[in-house]
DRENDREN-795006 format. One record per residue (C-alpha): x, y, z; residue in one letter; residue number from 1. Coordinates in Angstrom, 1 decimal, m for minus. Layout:
DRENDREN-795006
+--------+--------+--------+----+-----+
!     px !     py !     pz ! aa !   i !
+--------+--------+--------+----+-----+
!      X !      Y !      Z !  a ! NUM !
...
+--------+--------+--------+----+-----+
This chain:
DRENDREN-795006
+--------+--------+--------+----+-----+
!     px !     py !     pz ! aa !   i !
+--------+--------+--------+----+-----+
!   67.9 !  131.2 !   18.9 !  m !   1 !
!   67.0 !  132.4 !   15.4 !  a !   2 !
!   69.0 !  129.6 !   13.9 !  a !   3 !
!   67.3 !  127.1 !   16.2 !  d !   4 !
!   63.9 !  128.5 !   15.3 !  g !   5 !
!   64.7 !  128.3 !   11.6 !  w !   6 !
!   65.8 !  124.7 !   12.0 !  s !   7 !
!   62.5 !  123.8 !   13.8 !  s !   8 !
!   60.5 !  125.4 !   10.9 !  l !   9 !
!   62.5 !  123.5 !    8.3 !  e !  10 !
!   62.0 !  120.2 !   10.2 !  i !  11 !
!   58.3 !  120.9 !   10.4 !  a !  12 !
!   58.2 !  121.5 !    6.6 !  k !  13 !
!   60.1 !  118.3 !    6.0 !  l !  14 !
!   57.7 !  116.3 !    8.2 !  v !  15 !
!   54.7 !  117.7 !    6.5 !  v !  16 !
!   56.2 !  117.1 !    3.1 !  a !  17 !
!   57.0 !  113.5 !    4.0 !  a !  18 !
!   53.6 !  112.9 !    5.7 !  a !  19 !
!   51.5 !  114.3 !    2.8 !  t !  20 !
!   52.0 !  111.4 !    0.4 !  p !  21 !
!   51.3 !  108.9 !    3.2 !  v !  22 !
!   48.0 !  110.8 !    4.1 !  v !  23 !
!   47.1 !  110.9 !    0.4 !  v !  24 !
!   47.7 !  107.1 !    0.1 !  v !  25 !
!   45.6 !  106.5 !    3.3 !  l !  26 !
!   42.8 !  108.6 !    2.0 !  i !  27 !
!   42.9 !  106.8 !   m1.3 !  g !  28 !
!   42.7 !  103.4 !    0.4 !  i !  29 !
!   39.7 !  104.6 !    2.5 !  v !  30 !
!   37.9 !  106.0 !   m0.6 !  v !  31 !
!   38.7 !  102.9 !   m2.6 !  s !  32 !
!   37.3 !  100.6 !    0.0 !  r !  33 !
!   34.2 !  102.8 !    0.4 !  a !  34 !
!   33.7 !  102.8 !   m3.4 !  a !  35 !
!   34.2 !   99.0 !   m3.5 !  r !  36 !
!   31.5 !   98.6 !   m0.7 !  r !  37 !
!   29.1 !  100.8 !   m2.7 !  v !  38 !
!   29.8 !   98.7 !   m5.8 !  e !  39 !
!   29.3 !   95.5 !   m4.0 !  e !  40 !
!   26.0 !   96.8 !   m2.5 !  a !  41 !
!   24.8 !   97.9 !   m5.9 !  q !  42 !
!   25.8 !   94.5 !   m7.4 !  w !  43 !
!   23.9 !   92.7 !   m4.6 !  a !  44 !
!   20.9 !   95.0 !   m5.1 !  n !  45 !
!   20.9 !   94.3 !   m8.9 !  r !  46 !
!   21.1 !   90.6 !   m8.3 !  k !  47 !
!   18.1 !   90.8 !   m5.9 !  l !  48 !
!   16.1 !   92.8 !   m8.4 !  i !  49 !
!   17.0 !   90.3 !  m11.1 !  e !  50 !
!   15.8 !   87.4 !   m8.9 !  r !  51 !
!   12.6 !   89.3 !   m8.0 !  r !  52 !
!   12.0 !   89.8 !  m11.8 !  l !  53 !
!   12.4 !   86.1 !  m12.4 !  e !  54 !
!    9.9 !   85.5 !   m9.6 !  l !  55 !
!    7.5 !   88.0 !  m11.1 !  y !  56 !
!    7.7 !   86.1 !  m14.4 !  d !  57 !
!    7.0 !   82.9 !  m12.5 !  e !  58 !
!    4.1 !   84.1 !  m10.3 !  m !  59 !
!    2.3 !   86.9 !  m12.2 !  a !  60 !
!    0.4 !   84.7 !  m14.7 !  r !  61 !
!   m1.0 !   82.2 !  m12.2 !  p !  62 !
!   m1.9 !   85.0 !   m9.8 !  l !  63 !
!   m3.8 !   86.7 !  m12.6 !  n !  64 !
!   m5.4 !   83.3 !  m13.5 !  d !  65 !
!   m6.8 !   83.1 !   m9.9 !  l !  66 !
!   m8.0 !   86.7 !  m10.1 !  y !  67 !
!   m9.9 !   86.0 !  m13.3 !  c !  68 !
!  m11.2 !   82.7 !  m11.9 !  f !  69 !
!  m12.7 !   84.3 !   m8.7 !  f !  70 !
!  m13.8 !   87.5 !  m10.4 !  h !  71 !
!  m15.3 !   85.6 !  m13.4 !  l !  72 !
!  m13.6 !   87.9 !  m15.8 !  v !  73 !
!  m11.3 !   87.5 !  m18.9 !  g !  74 !
!  m10.2 !   83.9 !  m19.6 !  h !  75 !
!  m11.8 !   82.4 !  m16.4 !  f !  76 !
!  m13.6 !   79.7 !  m18.4 !  r !  77 !
!  m10.2 !   78.3 !  m19.5 !  e !  78 !
!   m9.4 !   77.6 !  m15.8 !  i !  79 !
!  m11.4 !   74.7 !  m14.5 !  e !  80 !
!  m11.8 !   74.4 !  m10.7 !  p !  81 !
!   m9.1 !   71.7 !  m10.2 !  p !  82 !
!   m6.8 !   73.9 !  m12.3 !  d !  83 !
!   m7.3 !   76.8 !   m9.8 !  a !  84 !
!   m6.3 !   74.6 !   m6.9 !  v !  85 !
!   m3.2 !   73.5 !   m8.9 !  a !  86 !
!   m2.3 !   77.2 !   m9.5 !  r !  87 !
!   m2.3 !   77.6 !   m5.7 !  k !  88 !
!    0.2 !   74.7 !   m5.3 !  r !  89 !
!    2.4 !   76.2 !   m8.0 !  e !  90 !
!    2.3 !   79.7 !   m6.4 !  l !  91 !
!    3.0 !   78.4 !   m2.9 !  d !  92 !
!    6.0 !   76.5 !   m4.1 !  r !  93 !
!    7.5 !   79.6 !   m5.8 !  a !  94 !
!    6.5 !   81.9 !   m2.8 !  f !  95 !
!    7.8 !   79.8 !    0.1 !  y !  96 !
!   11.1 !   79.1 !   m1.6 !  v !  97 !
!   11.7 !   82.8 !   m2.2 !  n !  98 !
!    9.7 !   84.4 !    0.7 !  e !  99 !
!   12.7 !   86.0 !    2.4 !  f ! 100 !
!   13.8 !   87.7 !   m0.8 !  l ! 101 !
!   10.5 !   89.6 !   m1.0 !  m ! 102 !
!   10.1 !   91.2 !    2.4 !  g ! 103 !
!    7.5 !   90.9 !    5.1 !  p ! 104 !
!    4.8 !   93.2 !    3.5 !  r ! 105 !
!    4.8 !   91.0 !    0.3 !  f ! 106 !
!    4.4 !   87.9 !    2.4 !  g ! 107 !
!    1.5 !   89.4 !    4.4 !  e ! 108 !
!   m0.3 !   90.4 !    1.2 !  l ! 109 !
!    0.3 !   87.1 !   m0.5 !  y ! 110 !
!   m1.2 !   85.2 !    2.5 !  r ! 111 !
!   m4.1 !   87.7 !    2.5 !  d ! 112 !
!   m4.8 !   87.0 !   m1.1 !  f ! 113 !
!   m4.6 !   83.2 !   m0.7 !  m ! 114 !
!   m6.8 !   83.3 !    2.3 !  t ! 115 !
!   m9.4 !   85.2 !    0.3 !  a ! 116 !
!   m9.3 !   82.6 !   m2.5 !  c ! 117 !
!   m8.9 !   79.3 !   m0.5 !  f ! 118 !
!  m10.1 !   77.6 !    2.6 !  d ! 119 !
!   m7.0 !   75.8 !    3.7 !  m ! 120 !
!   m6.3 !   73.0 !    6.2 !  y ! 121 !
!   m9.7 !   71.4 !    5.6 !  t ! 122 !
!   m8.6 !   68.0 !    6.7 !  g ! 123 !
!   m5.7 !   65.5 !    6.5 !  f ! 124 !
!   m4.6 !   65.0 !    2.8 !  a ! 125 !
!   m7.4 !   67.3 !    1.6 !  q ! 126 !
!   m6.9 !   70.0 !   m1.0 !  d ! 127 !
!   m7.7 !   73.6 !   m0.2 !  a ! 128 !
!  m11.3 !   74.5 !   m1.1 !  k ! 129 !
!  m12.2 !   77.4 !   m3.4 !  l ! 130 !
!  m13.9 !   80.3 !   m1.7 !  r ! 131 !
!  m16.1 !   80.9 !   m4.6 !  s ! 132 !
!  m19.8 !   80.5 !   m5.3 !  s ! 133 !
!  m20.6 !   77.2 !   m7.0 !  v ! 134 !
!  m23.8 !   78.7 !   m8.3 !  a ! 135 !
!  m22.1 !   81.7 !   m9.9 !  a ! 136 !
!  m19.4 !   79.5 !  m11.4 !  q ! 137 !
!  m22.0 !   77.1 !  m12.9 !  r ! 138 !
!  m24.0 !   80.0 !  m14.3 !  t ! 139 !
!  m21.1 !   81.6 !  m16.0 !  e ! 140 !
!  m19.6 !   78.4 !  m17.6 !  r ! 141 !
!  m20.8 !   76.7 !  m20.7 !  r ! 142 !
!  m19.9 !   73.2 !  m19.3 !  e ! 143 !
!  m19.8 !   71.9 !  m15.8 !  w ! 144 !
!  m18.6 !   68.7 !  m14.3 !  d ! 145 !
!  m20.5 !   67.8 !  m11.1 !  d ! 146 !
!  m17.3 !   66.4 !   m9.6 !  a ! 147 !
!  m16.1 !   70.0 !   m9.4 !  w ! 148 !
!  m18.6 !   70.8 !   m6.7 !  d ! 149 !
!  m16.2 !   69.1 !   m4.2 !  a ! 150 !
!  m13.5 !   71.7 !   m5.0 !  c ! 151 !
!  m15.6 !   74.5 !   m3.4 !  f ! 152 !
!  m16.4 !   75.5 !    0.2 !  v ! 153 !
!  m19.6 !   73.8 !    1.3 !  a ! 154 !
!  m21.3 !   76.9 !    2.8 !  q ! 155 !
!  m22.1 !   79.8 !    0.6 !  v ! 156 !
!  m21.3 !   82.2 !    3.4 !  q ! 157 !
!  m17.7 !   80.9 !    3.3 !  d ! 158 !
!  m17.3 !   82.2 !   m0.3 !  a ! 159 !
!  m15.3 !   85.5 !   m0.5 !  t ! 160 !
!  m17.0 !   88.3 !   m2.5 !  p ! 161 !
!  m15.2 !   88.8 !   m5.8 !  p ! 162 !
!  m14.6 !   92.5 !   m5.0 !  e ! 163 !
!  m12.6 !   91.5 !   m1.9 !  q ! 164 !
!  m10.5 !   89.1 !   m4.0 !  v ! 165 !
!   m9.9 !   91.9 !   m6.4 !  g ! 166 !
!   m8.8 !   94.4 !   m3.7 !  r ! 167 !
!   m6.3 !   91.9 !   m2.3 !  r ! 168 !
!   m5.0 !   90.9 !   m5.7 !  y ! 169 !
!   m4.4 !   94.5 !   m6.6 !  r ! 170 !
!   m2.6 !   95.3 !   m3.3 !  a ! 171 !
!   m0.4 !   92.2 !   m3.8 !  l ! 172 !
!    0.5 !   93.1 !   m7.4 !  m ! 173 !
!    1.3 !   96.8 !   m6.5 !  l ! 174 !
!    3.6 !   95.5 !   m3.7 !  c ! 175 !
!    5.2 !   93.2 !   m6.3 !  f ! 176 !
!    5.8 !   96.2 !   m8.6 !  a ! 177 !
!    7.4 !   98.1 !   m5.7 !  d ! 178 !
!    9.6 !   95.1 !   m4.9 !  a ! 179 !
!   11.1 !   95.1 !   m8.5 !  i ! 180 !
!   11.4 !   98.9 !   m8.6 !  g ! 181 !
!    8.5 !   99.5 !  m10.9 !  v ! 182 !
!    5.4 !  101.4 !  m10.1 !  r ! 183 !
!    3.0 !  101.5 !  m13.0 !  p ! 184 !
!    1.7 !  105.0 !  m14.0 !  p ! 185 !
!   m1.8 !  105.6 !  m12.7 !  g ! 186 !
!   m1.5 !  102.5 !  m10.5 !  a ! 187 !
!   m4.2 !  103.7 !   m8.1 !  s ! 188 !
!   m6.9 !  103.6 !  m10.8 !  g ! 189 !
!   m5.9 !  100.5 !  m12.8 !  s ! 190 !
!   m8.0 !   97.3 !  m12.7 !  r ! 191 !
!   m4.9 !   95.2 !  m12.2 !  g ! 192 !
!   m5.9 !   92.2 !  m14.4 !  a ! 193 !
!   m6.3 !   91.4 !  m18.0 !  r ! 194 !
!   m9.7 !   90.7 !  m19.5 !  g ! 195 !
!  m13.1 !   92.3 !  m19.4 !  s ! 196 !
!  m16.0 !   91.4 !  m17.2 !  r ! 197 !
!  m17.3 !   87.9 !  m18.2 !  r ! 198 !
!  m15.4 !   88.0 !  m21.4 !  g ! 199 !
+--------+--------+--------+----+-----+
């Protein structure tokens, strides 16, 4: 009996000794696969951030141009009314091609900003109309082409107050910063656009 018991113990030791390398190999395979999945996820996330950064480079300047145009700040005199409508087309092209890379919140804020700036779907083959006061734009510009009047909403009550445009611009740009993994310091108190009032 003692001999049989000793033989069973020896057999168990041999089984454990033989199984240990197999278990180690299996654990190594599992860990290696998990590490590879993490690496792949990190690579995909890096590529997404890189694409969002490219999109920021493409969209940030025309978005700022629209902010300045509607708020009558900074370089707004350099942006004639037809140019503002052209900025919308440029931005829409970039946004709708890349919409699903940015997430639903960004899409919502982009549409909010554009709705504040433009009256869209005004008629077949018609450009969007600028939701800005023609009188304010005329007053603040050194030169005015009467043909530009047609670029604006006809009723003054359809113009969006500049402060509302500013709030929506700021919300959109903060969401953009979050999407690329950058939140500017003191973001809650920054003006969010270059240029001084009526500069």
